[in-house]
C-alpha positions as CSV (number, residue, x, y, z in Angstrom):
1,M,108.4,109.8,99.1
2,S,106.9,109.2,95.7
3,T,104.4,111.7,94.4
4,E,102.8,109.0,92.3
5,R,101.4,107.2,95.3
6,R,99.8,109.1,98.1
7,S,100.4,108.2,101.7
8,T,98.1,108.6,104.6
9,F,99.3,110.0,107.9
10,S,97.6,109.3,111.2
11,R,98.3,111.3,114.3
12,F,97.3,110.5,117.9
13,M,96.9,112.9,120.7
14,S,97.4,111.7,124.2
15,G,98.4,113.1,127.6
16,E,96.1,116.1,127.5
17,K,94.0,116.9,130.5
18,S,91.2,118.4,128.4
19,S,89.6,117.0,125.3
20,A,89.8,120.4,123.7
21,P,91.3,120.6,120.2
22,I,95.1,120.8,120.1
23,S,94.7,124.3,118.6
24,E,93.5,125.5,121.9
25,T,96.5,124.3,124.0
26,P,98.5,127.3,125.4
27,S,101.9,126.0,124.0
28,Q,100.8,126.7,120.4
29,S,99.8,129.6,118.3
30,P,96.0,130.0,118.5
31,G,94.2,128.2,115.7
32,V,97.2,126.0,114.7
33,F,96.7,122.3,114.1
34,W,100.1,121.3,112.8
35,P,99.1,118.2,110.8
36,E,96.7,120.3,108.8
37,H,98.4,123.7,108.8
38,F,102.0,122.6,108.5
39,L,102.3,119.0,107.4
40,A,99.7,119.0,104.6
41,P,101.2,122.0,102.7
42,D,104.8,120.8,103.2
43,I,104.0,117.3,101.9
44,P,101.1,117.9,99.4
45,E,101.2,114.4,97.9
46,A,100.0,113.1,101.3
47,I,96.5,112.7,102.7
48,V,96.6,113.8,106.4
49,W,94.1,111.8,108.5
50,T,93.8,112.1,112.2
51,F,92.4,109.9,115.0
52,G,91.9,111.1,118.6
53,Y,90.6,109.0,121.4
54,N,88.8,110.7,124.2
55,V,91.4,111.8,126.7
56,D,88.6,112.2,129.3
57,S,89.0,108.4,129.7
58,L,92.0,109.1,131.8
59,A,89.9,111.5,134.0
60,G,87.3,108.9,134.8
61,K,84.6,110.1,132.6
62,N,85.0,107.5,129.9
63,M,86.2,104.0,130.9
64,N,87.1,102.7,127.5
65,T,90.2,100.5,127.6
66,V,93.2,100.4,125.3
67,N,91.5,97.5,123.6
68,D,88.4,99.6,123.0
69,H,90.3,102.5,121.6
70,S,92.4,100.3,119.3
71,R,89.2,98.5,118.0
72,D,87.7,101.9,117.2
73,L,90.8,103.0,115.4
74,V,90.8,99.9,113.2
75,N,87.1,100.3,112.4
76,R,87.6,103.9,111.4
77,L,90.6,103.1,109.3
78,E,88.9,100.3,107.4
79,R,85.7,102.4,106.9
80,E,87.2,105.7,105.9
81,L,90.5,104.6,104.2
82,D,89.2,101.9,102.0
83,D,92.0,101.9,99.4
84,N,95.5,100.6,99.0
85,R,97.5,103.7,99.9
86,P,100.5,103.0,102.1
87,I,100.1,104.3,105.7
88,V,102.5,106.2,107.9
89,F,101.4,106.5,111.6
90,I,102.6,109.2,114.0
91,A,101.7,108.3,117.6
92,H,102.4,110.3,120.8
93,S,102.6,108.8,124.3
94,L,99.9,106.3,125.2
95,G,98.6,106.7,121.6
96,G,101.5,104.5,120.6
97,I,100.2,101.7,122.8
98,V,96.7,102.1,121.3
99,L,98.4,101.9,117.8
100,K,100.4,98.8,118.7
101,D,97.3,97.0,119.9
102,A,95.3,98.2,116.8
103,I,97.7,97.2,114.1
104,K,97.5,93.5,114.9
105,K,93.7,93.5,114.6
106,S,93.6,94.2,110.9
107,E,95.7,92.4,108.2
108,N,94.8,95.1,105.7
109,V,96.1,97.9,107.9
110,R,99.2,95.9,108.9
111,L,100.2,95.2,105.3
112,R,99.7,98.9,104.3
113,T,101.7,100.3,107.2
114,K,105.2,101.3,106.0
115,M,106.4,103.5,108.8
116,I,105.6,104.4,112.4
117,I,106.9,107.5,114.2
118,F,106.6,107.1,118.0
119,L,106.8,110.2,120.1
120,G,107.6,109.4,123.7
121,T,105.7,106.2,123.7
122,P,106.3,103.9,126.8
123,H,107.0,100.6,125.1
124,R,108.3,98.7,128.0
125,G,109.5,98.9,131.6
126,S,112.4,97.2,133.3
127,G,109.7,95.5,135.5
128,A,106.3,96.1,137.0
129,A,107.7,98.8,139.2
130,A,109.1,100.7,136.3
131,W,105.8,100.4,134.4
132,G,104.1,101.7,137.5
133,Q,106.3,104.8,137.7
134,I,105.7,105.7,134.1
135,L,102.0,105.2,134.2
136,S,101.7,107.0,137.6
137,T,103.4,110.0,136.1
138,L,101.1,110.0,133.0
139,I,98.0,109.7,135.2
140,T,99.2,112.5,137.5
141,I,99.7,114.8,134.5
142,V,96.0,114.5,133.7
143,G,95.0,115.4,137.3
144,L,94.3,112.0,138.8
145,K,95.7,110.2,141.8
146,P,97.2,107.1,140.3
147,N,96.1,103.7,141.7
148,R,96.1,100.1,140.6
149,Q,92.4,100.1,139.9
150,I,92.7,102.9,137.4
151,F,95.5,101.0,135.6
152,K,93.4,97.8,135.5
153,T,90.2,99.6,134.4
154,L,91.9,101.3,131.5
155,G,93.7,98.1,130.5
156,L,97.1,99.6,131.5
157,D,98.4,97.1,134.0
158,S,101.9,95.7,133.3
159,E,100.7,92.3,132.2
160,I,98.5,93.7,129.4
161,L,101.2,96.2,128.4
162,N,103.9,93.5,128.2
163,R,101.6,91.4,126.1
164,I,100.8,94.2,123.7
165,H,104.5,94.9,123.4
166,A,105.4,91.3,122.8
167,D,102.7,90.9,120.1
168,F,103.9,94.0,118.4
169,M,107.6,92.9,118.3
170,N,106.5,89.5,116.9
171,L,104.5,91.4,114.2
172,L,107.5,93.5,113.3
173,A,109.5,90.3,112.7
174,G,107.3,89.4,109.8
175,N,106.5,92.9,108.4
176,R,108.9,95.5,107.0
177,I,107.8,98.5,109.0
178,K,110.3,101.3,109.5
179,I,110.3,102.6,113.1
180,F,111.3,106.0,114.3
181,S,111.5,106.3,118.1
182,L,111.6,110.0,119.1
183,Q,112.6,110.5,122.7
184,E,112.0,113.5,125.0
185,G,115.1,115.5,125.4
186,R,114.0,117.6,128.4
187,V,112.6,116.9,131.8
188,L,109.0,117.8,132.7
189,G,108.7,120.7,135.1
190,G,107.3,119.7,138.5
191,I,108.8,116.2,138.4
192,N,112.2,117.1,137.2
193,R,112.7,114.0,135.1
194,K,111.6,112.6,131.8
195,V,108.1,111.1,131.8
196,V,109.2,108.2,129.6
197,D,112.9,107.4,130.0
198,N,115.2,106.5,127.1
199,F,115.0,102.7,127.9
200,S,111.2,102.7,127.7
201,S,110.8,104.9,124.6
202,K,112.8,102.7,122.2
203,L,112.4,99.2,120.9
204,D,116.1,98.3,120.6
205,L,115.6,97.0,117.0
206,P,118.5,96.8,114.5
207,R,119.4,100.2,113.1
208,D,118.0,99.4,109.7
209,M,114.6,98.8,111.3
210,E,114.6,101.5,114.0
211,T,116.0,105.0,114.2
212,V,116.3,106.5,117.7
213,E,116.5,110.3,118.0
214,S,115.8,112.9,120.7
215,I,113.7,116.1,120.4
216,D,114.7,119.1,122.5
217,A,111.3,119.2,124.3
218,N,109.6,117.6,127.3
219,H,107.0,114.9,127.0
220,M,104.1,117.3,126.6
221,Q,105.8,119.8,124.2
222,M,107.3,117.2,121.9
223,A,104.0,116.8,120.0
224,R,102.9,120.5,120.1
225,F,104.3,122.8,117.4
226,G,103.4,126.4,117.0
227,S,105.8,127.1,114.1
228,K,107.3,125.3,111.2
229,E,110.7,126.2,112.8
230,D,110.1,124.2,115.9
231,E,112.8,121.5,116.0
232,G,110.3,118.7,116.7
233,Y,108.2,119.6,113.7
234,R,111.3,119.8,111.4
235,V,112.4,116.4,112.5
236,I,109.1,114.8,111.7
237,R,108.7,116.7,108.4
238,D,112.2,115.6,107.3
239,I,111.6,112.0,108.2
240,L,108.4,112.0,106.0
241,R,110.0,113.7,103.0
């Protein structure tokens, strides 16, 4: 990464039951927000910018849809990052779907985007049933009983998700954006399987466009780092350097 041109990093948080800051999650050292405390010092030429949608939307307190969140993301990007710096996005879980829907809404953001790192993002299912299993697990993690109405209300039914995915794949065909798809390497306790399986968490692009790699962590832990020595953090840091 050139030090002559600063890049902007955006990070999404998703899959949390509470809207508390990531620094308060029990899997991390108290007070640690890894984009600020680890990434910024390790890559000083970069500006670290974060966007978090209200995860209470998954608990029924906020009924914003994926479309609403992606619109808000684009508005904030265009308002707060009004320059020509290249952008690198880091998106976890459903945050990746929000990003995929957002990037098509702004030509400026799309042209500035040089890289996207997806962490356990469910890009696709092998059918509506597969989508249903993934989404049901994600909804269950945040403490809700999954049902079709919740998926529809949040804009997470299979038809909408398939459209978002198809539009994003078409977008990639005309834009040179390097993709890193990081997959969960461990099962999640309680369900004894991966939340997002290997098929769903990759795009199956040519190797020069997409790099697929696993992180030795479950779906929740793959985006939480309490130390610079955590494998997941080192993978992300080394990709960005």
